[in-house]
PDB file of N, CA, C, O and CB in Angstrom:
ATOM      1  N   VAL A   1       0.872  -1.213  -0.007  1.00  0.00           N
ATOM      2  CA  VAL A   1       0.109   0.014   0.042  1.00  0.00           C
ATOM      3  C   VAL A   1       0.906   1.225  -0.015  1.00  0.00           C
ATOM      4  O   VAL A   1       1.884   1.351   0.721  1.00  0.00           O
ATOM      5  CB  VAL A   1      -0.680   0.059   1.208  1.00  0.00           C
ATOM      6  N   LYS A   2       0.542   2.162  -0.873  1.00  0.00           N
ATOM      7  CA  LYS A   2       1.401   3.252  -0.933  1.00  0.00           C
ATOM      8  C   LYS A   2       1.258   3.968   0.379  1.00  0.00           C
ATOM      9  O   LYS A   2       0.188   3.970   0.988  1.00  0.00           O
ATOM     10  CB  LYS A   2       1.108   4.136  -2.126  1.00  0.00           C
ATOM     11  N   PRO A   3       2.349   4.584   0.820  1.00  0.00           N
ATOM     12  CA  PRO A   3       2.531   5.312   2.253  1.00  0.00           C
ATOM     13  C   PRO A   3       1.341   6.422   2.383  1.00  0.00           C
ATOM     14  O   PRO A   3       0.811   6.632   3.474  1.00  0.00           O
ATOM     15  CB  PRO A   3       4.150   6.134   2.375  1.00  0.00           C
ATOM     16  N   GLU A   4       0.967   7.097   1.235  1.00  0.00           N
ATOM     17  CA  GLU A   4      -0.244   8.152   1.443  1.00  0.00           C
ATOM     18  C   GLU A   4      -1.578   7.693   1.773  1.00  0.00           C
ATOM     19  O   GLU A   4      -2.461   8.452   2.172  1.00  0.00           O
ATOM     20  CB  GLU A   4      -0.470   8.929   0.239  1.00  0.00           C
ATOM     21  N   PHE A   5      -1.740   6.270   1.582  1.00  0.00           N
ATOM     22  CA  PHE A   5      -3.038   5.720   1.776  1.00  0.00           C
ATOM     23  C   PHE A   5      -2.951   4.900   2.948  1.00  0.00           C
ATOM     24  O   PHE A   5      -3.994   4.298   3.205  1.00  0.00           O
ATOM     25  CB  PHE A   5      -3.539   4.954   0.605  1.00  0.00           C
ATOM     26  N   ARG A   6      -1.872   4.691   3.823  1.00  0.00           N
ATOM     27  CA  ARG A   6      -1.686   3.789   5.146  1.00  0.00           C
ATOM     28  C   ARG A   6      -2.437   4.888   6.196  1.00  0.00           C
ATOM     29  O   ARG A   6      -2.630   6.103   6.151  1.00  0.00           O
ATOM     30  CB  ARG A   6       0.225   3.373   5.605  1.00  0.00           C
ATOM     31  N   ARG A   7      -2.737   3.880   7.108  1.00  0.00           N
ATOM     32  CA  ARG A   7      -3.244   4.555   8.396  1.00  0.00           C
ATOM     33  C   ARG A   7      -4.434   5.375   8.120  1.00  0.00           C
ATOM     34  O   ARG A   7      -4.558   6.497   8.612  1.00  0.00           O
ATOM     35  CB  ARG A   7      -2.164   5.470   9.050  1.00  0.00           C
ATOM     36  N   ARG A   8      -5.317   4.838   7.341  1.00  0.00           N
ATOM     37  CA  ARG A   8      -6.425   5.677   7.236  1.00  0.00           C
ATOM     38  C   ARG A   8      -7.694   4.837   7.425  1.00  0.00           C
ATOM     39  O   ARG A   8      -8.736   5.200   6.880  1.00  0.00           O
ATOM     40  CB  ARG A   8      -6.410   6.407   5.911  1.00  0.00           C
ATOM     41  N   GLY A   9      -7.647   3.700   8.197  1.00  0.00           N
ATOM     42  CA  GLY A   9      -8.685   2.644   8.432  1.00  0.00           C
ATOM     43  C   GLY A   9      -9.204   1.987   7.211  1.00  0.00           C
ATOM     44  O   GLY A   9     -10.125   1.206   7.448  1.00  0.00           O
ATOM     45  N   ILE A  10      -8.850   2.096   5.935  1.00  0.00           N
ATOM     46  CA  ILE A  10      -9.277   1.392   4.888  1.00  0.00           C
ATOM     47  C   ILE A  10      -9.320  -0.096   5.121  1.00  0.00           C
ATOM     48  O   ILE A  10     -10.419  -0.647   5.181  1.00  0.00           O
ATOM     49  CB  ILE A  10      -8.492   1.712   3.815  1.00  0.00           C
ATOM     50  N   ALA A  11      -8.249  -0.762   5.254  1.00  0.00           N
ATOM     51  CA  ALA A  11      -8.138  -2.060   5.479  1.00  0.00           C
ATOM     52  C   ALA A  11      -9.067  -2.719   6.603  1.00  0.00           C
ATOM     53  O   ALA A  11      -9.528  -3.849   6.440  1.00  0.00           O
ATOM     54  CB  ALA A  11      -6.808  -2.247   5.745  1.00  0.00           C
ATOM     55  N   ARG A  12      -9.335  -1.921   7.815  1.00  0.00           N
ATOM     56  CA  ARG A  12      -9.889  -2.131   8.891  1.00  0.00           C
ATOM     57  C   ARG A  12     -11.365  -2.205   8.486  1.00  0.00           C
ATOM     58  O   ARG A  12     -12.066  -3.141   8.873  1.00  0.00           O
ATOM     59  CB  ARG A  12      -9.502  -1.156   9.877  1.00  0.00           C
ATOM     60  N   SER A  13     -11.862  -1.176   7.673  1.00  0.00           N
ATOM     61  CA  SER A  13     -13.394  -1.223   7.185  1.00  0.00           C
ATOM     62  C   SER A  13     -13.620  -2.215   6.383  1.00  0.00           C
ATOM     63  O   SER A  13     -14.682  -2.827   6.491  1.00  0.00           O
ATOM     64  CB  SER A  13     -13.882  -0.061   6.461  1.00  0.00           C
ATOM     65  N   LEU A  14     -12.587  -2.610   5.331  1.00  0.00           N
ATOM     66  CA  LEU A  14     -12.786  -3.711   4.368  1.00  0.00           C
ATOM     67  C   LEU A  14     -13.096  -4.970   5.346  1.00  0.00           C
ATOM     68  O   LEU A  14     -14.104  -5.674   5.274  1.00  0.00           O
ATOM     69  CB  LEU A  14     -11.398  -3.943   3.345  1.00  0.00           C
ATOM     70  N   MET A  15     -12.181  -5.094   6.143  1.00  0.00           N
ATOM     71  CA  MET A  15     -12.226  -6.463   6.762  1.00  0.00           C
ATOM     72  C   MET A  15     -13.525  -6.497   7.575  1.00  0.00           C
ATOM     73  O   MET A  15     -14.250  -7.491   7.575  1.00  0.00           O
ATOM     74  CB  MET A  15     -10.913  -6.775   7.710  1.00  0.00           C
ATOM     75  N   ARG A  16     -13.774  -5.484   8.205  1.00  0.00           N
ATOM     76  CA  ARG A  16     -15.067  -5.659   8.964  1.00  0.00           C
ATOM     77  C   ARG A  16     -16.418  -5.850   8.052  1.00  0.00           C
ATOM     78  O   ARG A  16     -17.372  -6.553   8.384  1.00  0.00           O
ATOM     79  CB  ARG A  16     -15.249  -4.371   9.882  1.00  0.00           C
ATOM     80  N   ARG A  17     -16.331  -5.177   6.975  1.00  0.00           N
ATOM     81  CA  ARG A  17     -17.397  -5.580   5.860  1.00  0.00           C
ATOM     82  C   ARG A  17     -17.468  -6.935   5.625  1.00  0.00           C
ATOM     83  O   ARG A  17     -18.449  -7.643   5.855  1.00  0.00           O
ATOM     84  CB  ARG A  17     -17.137  -4.976   4.528  1.00  0.00           C
ATOM     85  N   MET A  18     -16.294  -7.323   5.112  1.00  0.00           N
ATOM     86  CA  MET A  18     -16.012  -8.781   4.600  1.00  0.00           C
ATOM     87  C   MET A  18     -16.623  -9.745   5.664  1.00  0.00           C
ATOM     88  O   MET A  18     -17.524 -10.539   5.395  1.00  0.00           O
ATOM     89  CB  MET A  18     -14.330  -9.096   4.410  1.00  0.00           C
ATOM     90  N   LEU A  19     -16.018  -9.598   6.974  1.00  0.00           N
ATOM     91  CA  LEU A  19     -16.577 -10.577   8.097  1.00  0.00           C
ATOM     92  C   LEU A  19     -18.141 -10.401   8.248  1.00  0.00           C
ATOM     93  O   LEU A  19     -18.883 -11.375   8.372  1.00  0.00           O
ATOM     94  CB  LEU A  19     -15.848 -10.255   9.604  1.00  0.00           C
ATOM     95  N   ALA A  20     -18.572  -9.159   8.230  1.00  0.00           N
ATOM     96  CA  ALA A  20     -20.171  -9.099   8.246  1.00  0.00           C
ATOM     97  C   ALA A  20     -20.916  -9.652   7.145  1.00  0.00           C
ATOM     98  O   ALA A  20     -21.986 -10.224   7.353  1.00  0.00           O
ATOM     99  CB  ALA A  20     -20.642  -7.734   8.308  1.00  0.00           C
ATOM    100  N   ASP A  21     -20.399  -9.516   5.908  1.00  0.00           N
ATOM    101  CA  ASP A  21     -20.970 -10.322   4.729  1.00  0.00           C
ATOM    102  C   ASP A  21     -20.979 -11.985   5.023  1.00  0.00           C
ATOM    103  O   ASP A  21     -21.963 -12.721   4.942  1.00  0.00           O
ATOM    104  CB  ASP A  21     -20.010  -9.984   3.351  1.00  0.00           C
ATOM    105  N   ASP A  22     -19.590 -12.368   5.390  1.00  0.00           N
ATOM    106  CA  ASP A  22     -19.725 -13.687   5.625  1.00  0.00           C
ATOM    107  C   ASP A  22     -20.547 -14.183   6.641  1.00  0.00           C
ATOM    108  O   ASP A  22     -21.278 -15.137   6.380  1.00  0.00           O
ATOM    109  CB  ASP A  22     -18.643 -14.135   5.801  1.00  0.00           C
ATOM    110  N   ARG A  23     -20.544 -13.639   7.868  1.00  0.00           N
ATOM    111  CA  ARG A  23     -21.759 -13.924   8.768  1.00  0.00           C
ATOM    112  C   ARG A  23     -23.244 -13.768   8.239  1.00  0.00           C
ATOM    113  O   ARG A  23     -24.124 -14.466   8.744  1.00  0.00           O
ATOM    114  CB  ARG A  23     -21.652 -13.019   9.922  1.00  0.00           C
ATOM    115  N   ALA A  24     -23.510 -12.955   7.333  1.00  0.00           N
ATOM    116  CA  ALA A  24     -24.917 -12.846   6.847  1.00  0.00           C
ATOM    117  C   ALA A  24     -24.833 -13.983   5.895  1.00  0.00           C
ATOM    118  O   ALA A  24     -25.975 -14.405   5.710  1.00  0.00           O
ATOM    119  CB  ALA A  24     -25.380 -11.366   6.158  1.00  0.00           C
ATOM    120  N   HIS A  25     -23.949 -14.657   5.211  1.00  0.00           N
ATOM    121  CA  HIS A  25     -24.322 -15.624   4.323  1.00  0.00           C
ATOM    122  C   HIS A  25     -23.951 -16.961   5.071  1.00  0.00           C
ATOM    123  O   HIS A  25     -23.396 -17.837   4.409  1.00  0.00           O
ATOM    124  CB  HIS A  25     -23.622 -15.421   2.915  1.00  0.00           C
ATOM    125  N   GLY A  26     -24.176 -17.145   6.198  1.00  0.00           N
ATOM    126  CA  GLY A  26     -24.013 -18.132   7.252  1.00  0.00           C
ATOM    127  C   GLY A  26     -22.524 -18.671   7.613  1.00  0.00           C
ATOM    128  O   GLY A  26     -22.409 -19.825   8.026  1.00  0.00           O
ATOM    129  N   ALA A  27     -21.683 -18.059   7.498  1.00  0.00           N
ATOM    130  CA  ALA A  27     -20.330 -18.193   7.857  1.00  0.00           C
ATOM    131  C   ALA A  27     -20.262 -18.307   9.463  1.00  0.00           C
ATOM    132  O   ALA A  27     -20.777 -17.448  10.179  1.00  0.00           O
ATOM    133  CB  ALA A  27     -19.495 -16.955   7.277  1.00  0.00           C
ATOM    134  N   GLN A  28     -19.673 -19.287   9.909  1.00  0.00           N
ATOM    135  CA  GLN A  28     -19.467 -19.448  11.578  1.00  0.00           C
ATOM    136  C   GLN A  28     -18.170 -19.142  11.744  1.00  0.00           C
ATOM    137  O   GLN A  28     -17.856 -18.762  12.872  1.00  0.00           O
ATOM    138  CB  GLN A  28     -19.739 -20.946  12.280  1.00  0.00           C
ATOM    139  N   GLN A  29     -17.154 -19.218  10.749  1.00  0.00           N
ATOM    140  CA  GLN A  29     -15.743 -19.201  11.446  1.00  0.00           C
ATOM    141  C   GLN A  29     -14.983 -18.540  10.284  1.00  0.00           C
ATOM    142  O   GLN A  29     -15.500 -18.651   9.173  1.00  0.00           O
ATOM    143  CB  GLN A  29     -15.073 -20.812  11.934  1.00  0.00           C
ATOM    144  N   ALA A  30     -13.861 -17.888  10.388  1.00  0.00           N
ATOM    145  CA  ALA A  30     -12.972 -17.197   9.416  1.00  0.00           C
ATOM    146  C   ALA A  30     -11.635 -17.514   9.824  1.00  0.00           C
ATOM    147  O   ALA A  30     -11.240 -17.034  10.886  1.00  0.00           O
ATOM    148  CB  ALA A  30     -13.174 -15.665   9.347  1.00  0.00           C
ATOM    149  N   VAL A  31     -10.802 -18.321   9.081  1.00  0.00           N
ATOM    150  CA  VAL A  31      -9.407 -18.377   9.335  1.00  0.00           C
ATOM    151  C   VAL A  31      -8.649 -17.706   8.327  1.00  0.00           C
ATOM    152  O   VAL A  31      -9.142 -17.555   7.209  1.00  0.00           O
ATOM    153  CB  VAL A  31      -8.958 -19.702   9.453  1.00  0.00           C
ATOM    154  N   LEU A  32      -7.315 -17.216   8.644  1.00  0.00           N
ATOM    155  CA  LEU A  32      -6.560 -16.733   7.508  1.00  0.00           C
ATOM    156  C   LEU A  32      -5.049 -17.011   8.047  1.00  0.00           C
ATOM    157  O   LEU A  32      -4.777 -17.332   9.204  1.00  0.00           O
ATOM    158  CB  LEU A  32      -6.917 -15.070   7.118  1.00  0.00           C
ATOM    159  N   LEU A  33      -4.171 -16.837   7.047  1.00  0.00           N
ATOM    160  CA  LEU A  33      -2.829 -16.865   7.001  1.00  0.00           C
ATOM    161  C   LEU A  33      -2.441 -15.332   6.892  1.00  0.00           C
ATOM    162  O   LEU A  33      -2.843 -14.658   5.944  1.00  0.00           O
ATOM    163  CB  LEU A  33      -2.320 -17.784   5.830  1.00  0.00           C
ATOM    164  N   ALA A  34      -1.572 -14.756   7.988  1.00  0.00           N
ATOM    165  CA  ALA A  34      -1.194 -13.445   7.795  1.00  0.00           C
ATOM    166  C   ALA A  34       0.191 -13.287   7.645  1.00  0.00           C
ATOM    167  O   ALA A  34       1.062 -14.017   8.117  1.00  0.00           O
ATOM    168  CB  ALA A  34      -1.630 -12.664   8.790  1.00  0.00           C
ATOM    169  N   SER A  35       0.325 -12.363   7.010  1.00  0.00           N
ATOM    170  CA  SER A  35       1.765 -11.889   6.711  1.00  0.00           C
ATOM    171  C   SER A  35       2.236 -11.128   8.176  1.00  0.00           C
ATOM    172  O   SER A  35       1.416 -10.810   9.037  1.00  0.00           O
ATOM    173  CB  SER A  35       1.791 -10.720   5.241  1.00  0.00           C
ATOM    174  N   HIS A  36       3.449 -10.938   8.274  1.00  0.00           N
ATOM    175  CA  HIS A  36       3.966 -10.256   9.358  1.00  0.00           C
ATOM    176  C   HIS A  36       3.596  -8.770   9.456  1.00  0.00           C
ATOM    177  O   HIS A  36       3.741  -8.175  10.523  1.00  0.00           O
ATOM    178  CB  HIS A  36       5.360 -10.408   9.326  1.00  0.00           C
ATOM    179  N   THR A  37       3.092  -8.125   8.294  1.00  0.00           N
ATOM    180  CA  THR A  37       2.593  -6.728   8.409  1.00  0.00           C
ATOM    181  C   THR A  37       0.991  -6.913   8.625  1.00  0.00           C
ATOM    182  O   THR A  37       0.361  -6.169   9.376  1.00  0.00           O
ATOM    183  CB  THR A  37       2.987  -5.790   7.000  1.00  0.00           C
ATOM    184  N   GLY A  38       0.510  -7.769   8.039  1.00  0.00           N
ATOM    185  CA  GLY A  38      -0.950  -7.996   8.132  1.00  0.00           C
ATOM    186  C   GLY A  38      -1.331  -8.465   9.662  1.00  0.00           C
ATOM    187  O   GLY A  38      -2.448  -8.215  10.117  1.00  0.00           O
ATOM    188  N   ALA A  39      -0.361  -9.140  10.405  1.00  0.00           N
ATOM    189  CA  ALA A  39      -0.666  -9.501  11.690  1.00  0.00           C
ATOM    190  C   ALA A  39      -0.932  -8.588  12.677  1.00  0.00           C
ATOM    191  O   ALA A  39      -1.552  -8.905  13.693  1.00  0.00           O
ATOM    192  CB  ALA A  39       0.196 -10.177  12.104  1.00  0.00           C
ATOM    193  N   LYS A  40      -0.464  -7.338  12.444  1.00  0.00           N
ATOM    194  CA  LYS A  40      -1.037  -6.192  13.271  1.00  0.00           C
ATOM    195  C   LYS A  40      -2.391  -5.832  13.192  1.00  0.00           C
ATOM    196  O   LYS A  40      -2.997  -5.459  14.197  1.00  0.00           O
ATOM    197  CB  LYS A  40      -0.405  -5.057  13.000  1.00  0.00           C
ATOM    198  N   LEU A  41      -3.005  -5.922  11.910  1.00  0.00           N
ATOM    199  CA  LEU A  41      -4.378  -5.446  11.674  1.00  0.00           C
ATOM    200  C   LEU A  41      -5.396  -6.436  12.248  1.00  0.00           C
ATOM    201  O   LEU A  41      -6.472  -6.015  12.674  1.00  0.00           O
ATOM    202  CB  LEU A  41      -4.631  -5.241  10.156  1.00  0.00           C
ATOM    203  N   TYR A  42      -5.070  -7.814  12.273  1.00  0.00           N
ATOM    204  CA  TYR A  42      -6.147  -8.677  12.505  1.00  0.00           C
ATOM    205  C   TYR A  42      -6.558  -8.737  13.938  1.00  0.00           C
ATOM    206  O   TYR A  42      -7.771  -8.928  14.024  1.00  0.00           O
ATOM    207  CB  TYR A  42      -5.824  -9.980  12.030  1.00  0.00           C
ATOM    208  N   PRO A  43      -6.053  -8.654  14.914  1.00  0.00           N
ATOM    209  CA  PRO A  43      -6.652  -8.599  16.314  1.00  0.00           C
ATOM    210  C   PRO A  43      -7.382  -7.324  16.359  1.00  0.00           C
ATOM    211  O   PRO A  43      -8.237  -7.382  17.243  1.00  0.00           O
ATOM    212  CB  PRO A  43      -5.558  -8.675  17.506  1.00  0.00           C
ATOM    213  N   VAL A  44      -7.374  -6.183  15.738  1.00  0.00           N
ATOM    214  CA  VAL A  44      -8.013  -4.915  15.761  1.00  0.00           C
ATOM    215  C   VAL A  44      -9.386  -5.224  15.271  1.00  0.00           C
ATOM    216  O   VAL A  44     -10.288  -4.556  15.776  1.00  0.00           O
ATOM    217  CB  VAL A  44      -7.275  -3.827  14.909  1.00  0.00           C
ATOM    218  N   VAL A  45      -9.698  -6.089  14.405  1.00  0.00           N
ATOM    219  CA  VAL A  45     -11.018  -6.546  13.851  1.00  0.00           C
ATOM    220  C   VAL A  45     -11.343  -7.859  14.385  1.00  0.00           C
ATOM    221  O   VAL A  45     -12.073  -8.615  13.745  1.00  0.00           O
ATOM    222  CB  VAL A  45     -11.027  -6.610  12.326  1.00  0.00           C
ATOM    223  N   GLY A  46     -10.855  -8.182  15.507  1.00  0.00           N
ATOM    224  CA  GLY A  46     -11.310  -9.342  16.166  1.00  0.00           C
ATOM    225  C   GLY A  46     -10.799 -10.865  15.956  1.00  0.00           C
ATOM    226  O   GLY A  46     -11.364 -11.896  16.324  1.00  0.00           O
ATOM    227  N   TYR A  47      -9.685 -10.735  15.326  1.00  0.00           N
ATOM    228  CA  TYR A  47      -9.080 -12.144  15.071  1.00  0.00           C
ATOM    229  C   TYR A  47      -8.277 -12.328  16.212  1.00  0.00           C
ATOM    230  O   TYR A  47      -7.872 -11.324  16.798  1.00  0.00           O
ATOM    231  CB  TYR A  47      -8.206 -12.324  13.714  1.00  0.00           C
ATOM    232  N   ALA A  48      -7.953 -13.565  16.662  1.00  0.00           N
ATOM    233  CA  ALA A  48      -7.162 -14.098  17.707  1.00  0.00           C
ATOM    234  C   ALA A  48      -6.009 -14.988  17.271  1.00  0.00           C
ATOM    235  O   ALA A  48      -6.338 -15.991  16.637  1.00  0.00           O
ATOM    236  CB  ALA A  48      -8.014 -14.823  18.586  1.00  0.00           C
ATOM    237  N   GLN A  49      -4.781 -14.805  17.488  1.00  0.00           N
ATOM    238  CA  GLN A  49      -3.754 -15.956  16.938  1.00  0.00           C
ATOM    239  C   GLN A  49      -3.881 -17.072  17.842  1.00  0.00           C
ATOM    240  O   GLN A  49      -3.943 -16.930  19.063  1.00  0.00           O
ATOM    241  CB  GLN A  49      -2.139 -15.505  16.889  1.00  0.00           C
ATOM    242  N   ILE A  50      -3.926 -18.361  17.153  1.00  0.00           N
ATOM    243  CA  ILE A  50      -4.219 -19.673  17.578  1.00  0.00           C
ATOM    244  C   ILE A  50      -2.865 -20.422  17.326  1.00  0.00           C
ATOM    245  O   ILE A  50      -2.598 -21.514  17.828  1.00  0.00           O
ATOM    246  CB  ILE A  50      -5.494 -20.306  16.792  1.00  0.00           C
ATOM    247  N   GLY A  51      -2.117 -19.778  16.570  1.00  0.00           N
ATOM    248  CA  GLY A  51      -0.915 -20.964  16.189  1.00  0.00           C
ATOM    249  C   GLY A  51       0.158 -19.965  15.341  1.00  0.00           C
ATOM    250  O   GLY A  51      -0.009 -18.780  15.053  1.00  0.00           O
ATOM    251  N   THR A  52       1.161 -20.722  15.078  1.00  0.00           N
ATOM    252  CA  THR A  52       2.201 -20.339  14.153  1.00  0.00           C
ATOM    253  C   THR A  52       2.398 -21.236  13.099  1.00  0.00           C
ATOM    254  O   THR A  52       2.371 -22.446  13.324  1.00  0.00           O
ATOM    255  CB  THR A  52       3.405 -20.171  14.786  1.00  0.00           C
ATOM    256  N   LEU A  53       2.573 -20.839  12.088  1.00  0.00           N
ATOM    257  CA  LEU A  53       2.769 -21.570  10.767  1.00  0.00           C
ATOM    258  C   LEU A  53       4.277 -21.282  10.252  1.00  0.00           C
ATOM    259  O   LEU A  53       4.551 -20.139   9.887  1.00  0.00           O
ATOM    260  CB  LEU A  53       1.623 -21.039   9.620  1.00  0.00           C
ATOM    261  N   TYR A  54       5.184 -22.221  10.220  1.00  0.00           N
ATOM    262  CA  TYR A  54       6.386 -22.054   9.500  1.00  0.00           C
ATOM    263  C   TYR A  54       6.372 -22.635   8.125  1.00  0.00           C
ATOM    264  O   TYR A  54       5.808 -23.700   7.874  1.00  0.00           O
ATOM    265  CB  TYR A  54       7.453 -22.614  10.240  1.00  0.00           C
ATOM    266  N   ILE A  55       7.002 -21.918   7.241  1.00  0.00           N
ATOM    267  CA  ILE A  55       6.928 -22.462   5.910  1.00  0.00           C
ATOM    268  C   ILE A  55       8.377 -22.562   5.519  1.00  0.00           C
ATOM    269  O   ILE A  55       9.138 -21.612   5.704  1.00  0.00           O
ATOM    270  CB  ILE A  55       6.056 -21.577   4.901  1.00  0.00           C
ATOM    271  N   TYR A  56       8.763 -23.668   4.993  1.00  0.00           N
ATOM    272  CA  TYR A  56      10.261 -23.962   4.612  1.00  0.00           C
ATOM    273  C   TYR A  56      10.280 -24.214   2.814  1.00  0.00           C
ATOM    274  O   TYR A  56       9.312 -24.514   2.116  1.00  0.00           O
ATOM    275  CB  TYR A  56      10.850 -25.560   5.585  1.00  0.00           C
ATOM    276  N   THR A  57      11.302 -24.048   2.499  1.00  0.00           N
ATOM    277  CA  THR A  57      11.769 -24.298   1.219  1.00  0.00           C
ATOM    278  C   THR A  57      13.088 -24.668   1.290  1.00  0.00           C
ATOM    279  O   THR A  57      13.743 -24.360   2.285  1.00  0.00           O
ATOM    280  CB  THR A  57      11.607 -23.236   0.362  1.00  0.00           C
ATOM    281  N   PRO A  58      13.714 -25.460   0.121  1.00  0.00           N
ATOM    282  CA  PRO A  58      15.147 -25.771   0.184  1.00  0.00           C
ATOM    283  C   PRO A  58      15.966 -24.374  -0.180  1.00  0.00           C
ATOM    284  O   PRO A  58      15.569 -23.432  -0.866  1.00  0.00           O
ATOM    285  CB  PRO A  58      15.503 -27.037  -0.900  1.00  0.00           C
ATOM    286  N   ALA A  59      17.089 -24.523   0.423  1.00  0.00           N
ATOM    287  CA  ALA A  59      18.101 -23.402   0.178  1.00  0.00           C
ATOM    288  C   ALA A  59      18.568 -23.505  -1.193  1.00  0.00           C
ATOM    289  O   ALA A  59      18.835 -24.543  -1.798  1.00  0.00           O
ATOM    290  CB  ALA A  59      19.333 -23.451   1.147  1.00  0.00           C
ATOM    291  N   ARG A  60      18.649 -22.095  -1.690  1.00  0.00           N
ATOM    292  CA  ARG A  60      19.170 -22.064  -3.039  1.00  0.00           C
ATOM    293  C   ARG A  60      20.888 -22.122  -3.137  1.00  0.00           C
ATOM    294  O   ARG A  60      21.601 -21.596  -2.282  1.00  0.00           O
ATOM    295  CB  ARG A  60      18.585 -20.693  -3.704  1.00  0.00           C
ATOM    296  N   LYS A  61      21.336 -22.741  -4.146  1.00  0.00           N
ATOM    297  CA  LYS A  61      22.762 -22.806  -4.055  1.00  0.00           C
ATOM    298  C   LYS A  61      23.339 -21.680  -4.912  1.00  0.00           C
ATOM    299  O   LYS A  61      24.558 -21.530  -4.993  1.00  0.00           O
ATOM    300  CB  LYS A  61      23.286 -24.193  -4.498  1.00  0.00           C
TER     301      LYS A  61
END
């Protein structure tokens, strides 16, 4: 996201709307994989961390 559009509540509003739409369509649970940056947003919109996922790939030579 371009710096001039950060910290304006746009992502928070989009996430809250998405979750409300999901609930309206019968969703009982939402699960996501967060980037390090995104992990700061999700608790603000009601998510709780339930674990940590480590992803590995072979080292390049």
